[in-house]
Every structure is written in structure tokens, then in C-alpha cells.
N, C-alpha and C positions, 0 to 999 in steps of 0.2 A: 504494500498500500504505500502510496506516494503522498506526503505533506507537504502541501501548501501554506505557506504563512507561519507566523505565530500568533498568532490571536488567542488569547485566555478568554474564558468565561468570566464576563464580570460578578461583582457579589453585589445581595443585596434585590436587584430588578425588580421585580412589582413592590417587594416590600419600602422599599425607598420613598417608589412614588406613589403608595398607600397615602399619605399626609395630604399630596398636591390632591390626588384624585378625589378626597372626601373633601377638601375645601373646594374646586370646581363644584362638585355636584352639589354643595351647599351654599355657594353664590348663586347657581342657574335655577337651583329646584326642579318645578319638573318639566322646566322651558325646554325644548332642545335647540340645540347651538344652530343646528342649520335645518329649516323648517323641511318638511318633508314633500315629495311630489316630483314632478317634472318642471326641470326649469332651465331655459332656453335662453342665449344670451348672444350680443352682434356679435363682442369680440370677448376675448381672454381676458382686459383688461376690465371688463365691465363686468364679468364674472367674479372678476380680484374684488372689484371697489363694491358689492353685492357682497363678497362672503366676509369680507372686512363689517361690513356694516352688521350683516345678521350677528358674528361673533360680539361687536360691541356694544349691542342694543342692549338698554338697561331695563332689568328684569322688573315688573309689576309687584309694586307693595301688597304680600298677606293678609289676608284681614286678618284680625286678632279676634 
């Protein structure tokens, strides 16, 4: 068997990302990052602008 490269598996992986993922889920709540469905754009730039707008839109205040 031929081995190419010397990449070593990293430690942690999902355990390290767990805190960040919980923060993201807490901030977004039940609202998805990108709305579901088919979206058509005239250019990649238009798609990128729309995606950025969807990712950074504010969440609605939750009723208490």
C-alpha cells in the first residue's frame, strides 16, 4: 500500500464545535438560515447578495 501525504487526524472535531453550534442554534431559533425552495438568480453576484442577506437578517423577537 502506498501512503501519500502526512496528514494526521485532528483531535476534537465535533466536540470542539459543539459550543459554537449551540450558540448558532440559540441565536437562530427555529428559523432556517436559508429559506427552503427553488431560488433562481440572474447572476452569481445576485445569489451571493441574497444569501448574505438571508444569513444576516434579524430574528423576530419571541413572545414571552
